C-alpha positions, 0 to 999 in steps of 0.5 A: 611353663606355657603363657597361661601359667606365666600370666597366672604366676604374674597375677598371683605375685601381683595380688600378693604384692597388693595384699602386702601393701594393703596390710602395710597401709592398714598397719601404718594407718593404725599406727598413725591413729595411735600416734595422733591420739598420743599427740592429742593426749600430750597437747591436752596435758600441756593445756591443763590448768586450774580452770579446766582441771583439778590442778591447783592455781599455784601450778599455773605459773606466770601464765594465768588462765583466762578468766571465764567470768563475764564482764559486768561493766561495773567499776572496780572496788566497792559498789554503790550501796555496799556497806563500808567499814569507814572509821567513825567518831564515837560519842564517848571517848575513853580519854579527852585531851584538850589543847587550850588557847592561851588566855592572853592574846599577843596584843594584851587582850584577855581571851578568857570570855571569848566564845571559841569554835570547838573541833575534835579529832579522835585517834583509835589505838590500843595500849601496849600489852603487858603481863599482869600477874595475879597471885591467889592466896588461900588460908587454913585455920583450925578452930581452937575449941573443936579442932575443925580445920577450915580451908579456903580453895583456889579457883578451879581454873588455877591448878598450878603453882605458876601458870598462864591465864586464859588471855595468854593461852588464848593468844598462843592458840590464836597465833598457832591454831588459827593464824597458822604461824609456826611455833618458832615465829609464834613464840617470837610474836608473843615475846614482841607483843607481851614482852614475855618469853615462852618456849615452843613446848609451852605453845604445844602444851597450850594447844593440847589443853585446848584440845582436851577441853573441846571433847564435848563440842567436838562430839556435838558438832559431829552429831549435828553434822550427821543429823543435818539435811544437806552436808558438803564433803571433801578431802585433801592430802596433808603431810603428817608423820613424814607421809601423805595422809588425808584431811576429810571435812564435812560442812554445813552453813553452821558446822564444820567437822575435820578428821585426819585419816591415813586413807582417802576412800571408803575405809576412811569415811567409815572410820570417821563415822558420819556418812555411814549414819547420814540420811540427808543429801551428800554434796561432793565431787565425783569421788566414787567411794561416796556413792557406796553409801546408799542411805543418803541421796547425792548431789554433784559439784557443778564447779567441777563440771564446768572445769571438765566442760571447759577442758572438752571445749578447749582441748577436744574442740567439741561444741556441746561442752559449751552448750552444757556449761551455759545450761548449768549456769542458766539453771543456777541463775534461774534458781537464784531468781526464784529464791529471791522472789520467795519461791521454795521450789521450781514449777514442775513443768519448768523443771521438765523443760530444763531436764529435756534440754539437758539430755538433748545436749547430751544426745548431740554431744554423743553424735559430735564425739563420734565424728570428732574423736578418733577410734582407739582400741584398748588392749582387748581390741575393744573401742576405747571411750574418749575423754569427752564420751566418758564425761557425756556418759557420766552426766547422763548416768548422774543427771539427777545428782547434777541437777539436784540443786534444781529439784531441791533449793536447799541443795547448793549448786557446787561444793565450794563450802567444803572446798573453802573449809579445806583451803586453810589446810593448804595455807597452813602447809605452805606457812608451817609445813607438815605435822611431825608428831602423831598427835599434831594433826589430830589436835589441829583438826579438833581445834579448827572444827571448833573455831570454824563452827564458832565463826559460822555462828557469829563468834570471832576466833579469839573469843571462841578460844577464850571461852574454851580456855575458861572451860565454857566452850561454845556448843552449837545449838540444834 
């Protein structure tokens, strides 16, 4: 081998080594990007809490997230002008007990004709409840001349030889269905309050009877929700019959309708039967099955958006998220200010300005994400969208739904109405646990639909239950 061949062989070997090193560098760089992305994902997961994700507040533990509300500088407690609930004297008390001064003074002087100063103090209390038994007696007589038999009848509501009256049934249902007290403790409470022993089966029977009397109001509530202009929808998991089922709610300012179903998505919604016939605006979070119903318009919950934007700002360190959060809050405050001034809509030019600012932030956000998010390939070798980019695209695609509250003042900024109506179920599950029987959840949903609707219309829970037990349930007026 001559000198040229040796040099050529050396160069070839050197080039092979360089290529190998370059390939190893690319491989290591790729692995480093994957590892860095994984570290970021784990850090994000570790930093999740109820303020920047859908996690419940109970998962925050002792380290509570920072409150995002701005300080107003106002003192804690009731503010000036707030309507108080101070106990005040009444003009006509039910009972007056006079504490008289002796007629004779210790010195022997007669005080009977001496004018004195009168002071009063009033004590508000309730008499100790006690069972009051009413016996109904009917008679039967035969006419001695013609033989016609005359009978008197028991009241319609008195159907059994021995039964509990409307107030007792109302108390039972109030404790179990409204205050969500477990059956054993509710039976104990009834005994302590009335000195009457009741079984858990009696409490269940009382709820079943109430459920049967609410068939008409339940159907009317469902129909009125279907016919409403704006309805908030949501769902949450509920343990029943040893498995997770789904409690669905459809809410307006005056109506609440609950339904239990084994599924969460489109099948459940079609079986429940409100959204398939709904023609108004459905307010909800970004749960895709809702968008399969196209006969209605849609509005997104901006409280969910704020949590997602906080997640992007805190865990991915992208500034556009803070700008978008501020914009959504600014628009909301502007809408509320216009409402307070008597306006029913925002001027078209102003809406256009807000809309342009909205999309301007999205354009900046897409550029910022391209700089800050590492490029990761999916299994097909295609670039994988980062979490911030996914949110950017969603906000861009659903811009009208996100700003729906600006275009129509009747549409709320968030979906808190439905979320508040679902919150009692989580409370019930913590207090009383799951439903064991197949009918328990169904009974619970109908009774809670009725009570929630009655309360929204100014009728307290105890009175609403008593009305239903009497056979005269509250039915909302259209």
